[in-house]
Backbone as numpy.savetxt, mean C-alpha at the origin, in Angstrom:
# Nx Ny Nz CAx CAy CAz Cx Cy Cz
14.20 -37.34 -14.71 13.34 -36.16 -14.71 14.24 -34.92 -14.71
13.93 -33.95 -15.60 14.74 -32.74 -15.64 14.15 -31.68 -14.71
14.85 -30.56 -14.57 14.44 -29.51 -13.63 13.07 -28.94 -13.96
12.75 -28.85 -15.26 11.45 -28.29 -15.65 10.31 -29.19 -15.20
10.54 -30.51 -15.19 9.51 -31.45 -14.76 9.33 -31.45 -13.24
10.35 -31.04 -12.52 10.32 -31.10 -11.07 9.49 -29.98 -10.45
9.13 -28.97 -11.21 8.41 -27.84 -10.65 9.37 -26.83 -10.06
8.84 -26.01 -9.23 9.65 -24.95 -8.62 10.20 -25.41 -7.28
11.48 -25.20 -7.07 12.12 -25.50 -5.80 11.81 -24.34 -4.85
10.81 -24.53 -4.02 10.34 -23.44 -3.16 11.43 -22.89 -2.24
12.33 -23.73 -1.81 13.41 -23.27 -0.92 14.33 -22.26 -1.59
14.43 -22.33 -2.92 15.35 -21.46 -3.65 14.65 -20.55 -4.65
13.33 -20.48 -4.59 12.57 -19.66 -5.52 12.47 -18.23 -5.01
13.00 -17.30 -5.77 12.92 -15.89 -5.40 11.47 -15.42 -5.40
10.70 -15.87 -6.38 9.28 -15.50 -6.44 8.53 -15.96 -5.19
8.78 -17.17 -4.76 8.12 -17.68 -3.56 8.57 -16.91 -2.32
9.87 -16.60 -2.26 10.38 -15.83 -1.12 9.75 -14.43 -1.09
9.58 -13.82 -2.27 8.93 -12.51 -2.33 7.49 -12.58 -1.84
6.78 -13.63 -2.24 5.40 -13.80 -1.81 5.34 -14.03 -0.30
6.26 -14.82 0.21 6.30 -15.07 1.65 6.62 -13.78 2.42
7.57 -13.00 1.90 7.90 -11.72 2.53 6.71 -10.77 2.47
6.02 -10.75 1.34 4.84 -9.90 1.20 3.76 -10.29 2.20
3.54 -11.57 2.37 2.53 -12.04 3.33 2.92 -11.68 4.76
4.20 -11.85 5.08 4.67 -11.52 6.43 4.56 -10.01 6.68
4.91 -9.21 5.68 4.80 -7.76 5.81 3.35 -7.35 6.00
2.47 -7.92 5.21 1.04 -7.59 5.32 0.51 -7.93 6.72
0.85 -9.10 7.21 0.38 -9.52 8.54 0.91 -8.58 9.62
2.19 -8.20 9.52 2.77 -7.30 10.51 2.12 -5.91 10.44
1.85 -5.43 9.22 1.19 -4.13 9.07 -0.24 -4.19 9.61
-0.95 -5.27 9.32 -2.31 -5.41 9.84 -2.30 -5.39 11.37
-1.34 -6.09 11.97 -1.23 -6.11 13.43 -0.95 -4.72 13.98
-0.12 -3.94 13.28 0.24 -2.60 13.74 -0.91 -1.61 13.57
-1.71 -1.80 12.51 -2.79 -0.85 12.22 -4.10 -1.18 12.94
-4.30 -2.44 13.29 -5.56 -2.86 13.93 -5.89 -2.04 15.19
-4.93 -1.81 16.10 -5.26 -1.01 17.29 -5.69 0.43 16.97
-5.34 0.89 15.77 -5.70 2.24 15.35 -7.04 2.26 14.61
-7.65 1.08 14.49 -8.93 0.98 13.78 -8.79 1.11 12.28
-7.62 0.73 11.75 -7.37 0.87 10.32 -7.03 -0.45 9.68
-7.30 -0.52 8.38 -6.82 -1.61 7.55 -5.67 -1.08 6.71
-4.99 -1.98 6.03 -3.90 -1.55 5.15 -4.45 -0.67 4.02
-5.61 -1.02 3.50 -6.20 -0.22 2.42 -6.57 1.17 2.92
-7.12 1.25 4.11 -7.47 2.52 4.75 -6.21 3.38 4.87
-5.15 2.79 5.43 -3.89 3.51 5.58 -3.34 3.94 4.22
-3.34 3.02 3.26 -2.81 3.33 1.92 -3.54 4.51 1.29
-4.85 4.53 1.44 -5.65 5.62 0.89 -5.23 6.95 1.52
-5.13 7.00 2.83 -4.73 8.24 3.51 -3.32 8.67 3.09
-2.42 7.71 3.00 -1.03 8.02 2.61 -0.98 8.56 1.19
-1.72 7.92 0.28 -1.76 8.39 -1.10 -2.32 9.81 -1.18
-3.39 10.08 -0.44 -3.99 11.42 -0.47 -3.05 12.47 0.10
-2.27 12.09 1.09 -1.32 13.04 1.69 -0.18 13.35 0.72
0.28 12.33 0.00 1.42 12.52 -0.88 1.04 13.00 -2.27
-0.21 12.71 -2.67 -0.68 13.09 -4.01 -2.09 13.64 -3.91
-2.25 14.82 -3.34 -3.60 15.39 -3.13 -4.40 15.48 -4.43
-5.69 15.27 -4.30 -6.58 15.42 -5.44 -6.70 14.21 -6.33
-6.16 13.07 -5.90 -6.27 11.86 -6.73 -7.74 11.46 -6.86
-8.08 10.94 -8.01 -9.44 10.46 -8.24 -9.63 9.09 -7.58
-10.87 8.65 -7.51 -11.19 7.34 -6.97 -10.41 6.26 -7.73
-10.38 6.34 -9.05 -9.68 5.34 -9.86 -8.18 5.33 -9.57
-7.60 6.51 -9.46 -6.16 6.60 -9.17 -5.86 6.04 -7.78
-6.71 6.36 -6.81 -6.53 5.82 -5.46 -6.65 4.29 -5.46
-7.63 3.79 -6.19 -7.82 2.33 -6.26 -6.59 1.65 -6.84
-6.04 2.19 -7.92 -4.83 1.62 -8.51 -3.67 1.68 -7.51
-3.53 2.80 -6.84 -2.43 2.98 -5.90 -2.52 2.08 -4.67
-3.74 1.74 -4.29 -3.95 0.89 -3.11 -4.19 -0.57 -3.49
-4.16 -0.87 -4.79 -4.32 -2.24 -5.30 -5.68 -2.84 -4.95
-6.73 -2.02 -5.11 -8.10 -2.50 -4.91 -8.96 -2.06 -6.10
-10.19 -2.55 -6.13 -11.09 -2.14 -7.20 -11.61 -0.73 -6.95
-12.11 -0.10 -8.01 -12.71 1.24 -7.87 -13.90 1.18 -6.91
-14.67 0.10 -7.02 -15.84 -0.04 -6.15 -15.43 -0.12 -4.68
-14.40 -0.90 -4.39 -13.91 -1.02 -3.00 -13.39 0.33 -2.50
-12.68 1.05 -3.37 -12.16 2.35 -2.97 -13.30 3.33 -2.73
-14.33 3.29 -3.55 -15.46 4.20 -3.36 -16.13 3.94 -2.01
-16.31 2.67 -1.66 -16.89 2.31 -0.36 -16.00 2.84 0.76
-14.69 2.66 0.63 -13.76 3.14 1.65 -13.82 4.66 1.76
-13.82 5.36 0.62 -13.88 6.82 0.66 -15.16 7.32 1.32
-16.27 6.65 1.05 -17.52 7.03 1.70 -17.41 6.86 3.21
-16.79 5.76 3.64 -16.59 5.50 5.07 -15.67 6.55 5.68
-14.58 6.88 5.00 -13.65 7.89 5.49 -14.29 9.27 5.54
-15.16 9.53 4.58 -15.88 10.80 4.56 -16.83 10.89 5.76
-17.58 9.81 6.02 -18.49 9.80 7.17 -17.73 9.95 8.49
-16.51 9.39 8.54 -15.69 9.47 9.74 -14.99 10.82 9.89
-15.07 11.65 8.85 -14.45 12.97 8.91 -12.98 13.00 8.56
-12.46 11.91 7.97 -11.04 11.85 7.62 -10.75 12.46 6.25
-11.75 12.46 5.37 -11.59 13.06 4.05 -12.83 13.86 3.70
-12.66 14.75 2.76 -13.79 15.48 2.18 -13.71 15.31 0.68
-14.88 15.33 0.06 -14.97 15.29 -1.41 -16.01 16.32 -1.81
-15.77 17.01 -2.93 -16.76 17.98 -3.40 -18.07 17.28 -3.75
-19.16 17.96 -3.53 -20.45 17.37 -3.87 -20.68 17.39 -5.37
-20.10 18.36 -6.07 -20.22 18.45 -7.53 -18.90 18.11 -8.17
-18.94 17.24 -9.17 -17.73 16.86 -9.90 -17.31 18.02 -10.81
-16.04 18.38 -10.74 -15.54 19.49 -11.56 -15.17 19.01 -12.96
-14.65 17.80 -13.09 -14.23 17.27 -14.37 -14.86 15.89 -14.52
-15.81 15.79 -15.41 -16.47 14.49 -15.58 -17.08 14.04 -14.28
-16.76 12.80 -13.88 -17.28 12.25 -12.63 -16.26 12.33 -11.50
-15.10 12.90 -11.77 -14.03 12.95 -10.78 -14.41 13.81 -9.59
-14.28 13.23 -8.41 -14.50 13.96 -7.16 -13.27 13.77 -6.28
-12.21 14.55 -6.53 -10.97 14.32 -5.79 -11.15 14.52 -4.29
-10.67 13.55 -3.54 -10.77 13.59 -2.08 -9.60 14.39 -1.51
-9.84 14.99 -0.36 -8.81 15.74 0.36 -8.80 15.28 1.81
-7.62 15.18 2.39 -7.53 14.84 3.81 -8.01 16.01 4.67
-8.68 15.69 5.74 -9.05 16.70 6.72 -7.96 16.72 7.80
-8.06 17.64 8.74 -7.12 17.66 9.86 -7.19 16.35 10.63
-8.39 15.83 10.81 -8.57 14.56 11.49 -7.91 13.42 10.71
-8.05 13.44 9.41 -7.41 12.43 8.56 -5.90 12.51 8.63
-5.35 13.73 8.66 -3.90 13.91 8.78 -3.39 13.39 10.12
-4.14 13.64 11.18 -3.73 13.16 12.51 -3.74 11.64 12.55
-4.77 11.02 11.99 -4.84 9.56 11.95 -3.69 9.00 11.12
-3.39 9.67 10.02 -2.31 9.22 9.15 -0.96 9.29 9.87
-0.72 10.34 10.61 0.56 10.47 11.33 0.78 9.28 12.26
-0.25 8.92 12.98 -0.15 7.79 13.91 0.05 6.47 13.14
-0.70 6.30 12.07 -0.58 5.08 11.27 0.78 4.99 10.58
1.26 6.11 10.08 2.56 6.12 9.40 3.67 5.71 10.36
3.59 6.17 11.59 4.60 5.78 12.58 4.55 4.28 12.84
3.35 3.72 12.91 3.20 2.28 13.14 3.74 1.49 11.96
3.44 1.93 10.75 3.90 1.22 9.54 5.41 1.37 9.39
5.92 2.54 9.69 7.38 2.76 9.61 8.11 1.85 10.59
7.55 1.64 11.78 8.16 0.74 12.76 8.23 -0.69 12.22
7.18 -1.10 11.51 7.18 -2.43 10.89 8.28 -2.51 9.84
8.38 -1.50 9.00 9.40 -1.51 7.96 10.80 -1.52 8.56
11.02 -0.75 9.60 12.33 -0.73 10.25 12.66 -2.10 10.84
11.66 -2.75 11.41 11.85 -4.10 11.95 12.23 -5.07 10.81
11.53 -4.95 9.70 11.79 -5.82 8.55 13.22 -5.63 8.03
13.69 -4.40 8.02 14.99 -4.08 7.45 16.12 -4.03 8.48
15.78 -4.31 9.72 16.72 -4.15 10.83 18.06 -4.84 10.67
18.09 -6.00 10.03 19.36 -6.73 9.92 20.14 -6.35 8.66
19.61 -5.43 7.86 20.29 -5.02 6.63 21.02 -3.70 6.81
22.19 -3.60 6.22 22.91 -2.34 6.21 22.36 -1.44 5.12
22.82 -0.19 5.11 22.34 0.77 4.11 22.56 0.28 2.68
23.73 -0.28 2.43 24.05 -0.75 1.08 23.12 -1.90 0.68
22.85 -2.80 1.60 21.95 -3.93 1.32 20.52 -3.43 1.06
20.09 -2.45 1.83 18.75 -1.88 1.63 18.63 -1.26 0.24
19.62 -0.47 -0.14 19.61 0.18 -1.45 19.65 -0.85 -2.57
20.44 -1.88 -2.40 20.54 -2.94 -3.40 19.21 -3.69 -3.52
18.59 -4.00 -2.40 17.30 -4.70 -2.42 16.24 -3.85 -3.12
16.21 -2.57 -2.82 15.23 -1.68 -3.44 15.45 -1.60 -4.95
16.70 -1.48 -5.38 17.00 -1.45 -6.81 16.56 -2.75 -7.47
16.84 -3.88 -6.84 16.48 -5.18 -7.41 14.96 -5.31 -7.52
14.25 -4.93 -6.49 12.79 -5.02 -6.52 12.20 -4.13 -7.60
12.70 -2.91 -7.71 12.20 -2.01 -8.76 12.47 -2.56 -10.15
13.63 -3.17 -10.32 13.97 -3.79 -11.60 13.02 -4.94 -11.92
12.68 -5.73 -10.93 11.73 -6.85 -11.13 10.35 -6.33 -11.51
9.93 -5.27 -10.86 8.62 -4.68 -11.17 8.57 -4.22 -12.62
9.61 -3.51 -13.03 9.67 -3.02 -14.42 9.66 -4.20 -15.39
10.45 -5.22 -15.11 10.53 -6.37 -16.01 9.17 -7.07 -16.14
8.42 -7.16 -15.06 7.13 -7.83 -15.11 6.03 -6.97 -15.75
6.19 -5.68 -15.73 5.18 -4.81 -16.33 5.36 -4.64 -17.83
6.55 -4.94 -18.32 6.81 -4.87 -19.76 6.19 -6.11 -20.40
5.39 -5.88 -21.43 4.75 -7.04 -22.08 5.25 -7.20 -23.48
């Protein structure tokens, strides 16, 4: 039997290791955000709005890796909670860009600190050069997979 017939060697598969790391990171972030009453998608939405104000529902959904429908439900929830505001009238087509409120910014600051602590824990055993190399490698993989 040749290597192709044997399947993937999970112990040495970079793809499998990436998926395992992604799952571990997600679980750690969920644990850090749960006491704050947030999900990863909730946090991602607030972070995206802080860094890229005025994003549309579709842009937020792409950035948070969820459907437009899921993002719309989340935005409605965040709006009811007072974390974001959206204009009642769409200025361009159906776009209703959301904006963080002061309450949303305060919640984001707390969540960002929790998420940053998780990331620092994840990277704790790596030196600066290893971190930079890992980031370059991951970005290269992303580009390679997006090219069709």
